[in-house]
ZAMARGU-4260 file (C-alpha; in steps of 0.2 Angstrom, whole numbers, plus 5000, padded with zeros to 4 digits):
<rodrens>
0) 5430/5230/5265 | 5440/5220/5276 | 5437/5230/5292 | 5424/5240/5300 | 5423/5258/5296
5) 5412/5272/5302 | 5409/5287/5292 | 5400/5303/5296 | 5392/5316/5284 | 5390/5333/5293
10) 5376/5345/5286 | 5372/5363/5287 | 5354/5370/5290 | 5349/5367/5272 | 5354/5348/5273
15) 5370/5351/5262 | 5385/5342/5266 | 5399/5352/5274 | 5411/5338/5275 | 5411/5320/5275
20) 5424/5309/5283 | 5428/5292/5290 | 5430/5295/5310 | 5434/5277/5315 | 5443/5262/5308
25) 5440/5246/5318 | 5444/5228/5316 | 5436/5213/5307 | 5421/5214/5317 | 5421/5230/5329
30) 5423/5248/5329 | 5426/5259/5346 | 5415/5273/5343 | 5415/5288/5355 | 5400/5300/5353
35) 5411/5314/5360 | 5423/5312/5345 | 5408/5313/5333 | 5400/5327/5341 | 5416/5337/5344
40) 5418/5336/5324 | 5401/5342/5322 | 5403/5357/5333 | 5419/5362/5325 | 5410/5362/5308
45) 5395/5370/5315 | 5384/5357/5309 | 5364/5356/5311 | 5364/5338/5309 | 5374/5322/5305
50) 5371/5306/5295 | 5382/5291/5302 | 5385/5276/5293 | 5396/5260/5295 | 5399/5244/5286
55) 5398/5226/5292 | 5412/5216/5284 | 5404/5200/5288 | 5390/5205/5275 | 5376/5203/5287
60) 5368/5220/5290 | 5358/5214/5305 | 5361/5227/5318 | 5370/5221/5333 | 5366/5226/5352
65) 5382/5237/5350 | 5375/5246/5335 | 5359/5250/5344 | 5367/5255/5360 | 5378/5268/5351
70) 5364/5274/5341 | 5354/5277/5357 | 5369/5286/5364 | 5372/5297/5349 | 5354/5303/5348
75) 5356/5307/5366 | 5371/5317/5363 | 5364/5325/5348 | 5348/5330/5357 | 5358/5338/5371
80) 5370/5349/5359 | 5355/5353/5347 | 5362/5342/5333 | 5350/5331/5323
</rodrens>
């Protein structure tokens, strides 16, 4: 893909996918991710847990510092809301 995409699978209590969707589309090397937007969707869909994935258009899968930071923020937000 020529730009960065972040997709989320929203799961029920049996870890079955309720819905999967692309939440953010970024530029060639960045995506502005807001935990509130992901968690809002999870709450609307009554998700028990979520799986988040995104691509690296550069082809280098090494996590950036931004990747690590947003992962930490998403885990914190999920813990506060009871979403794994």
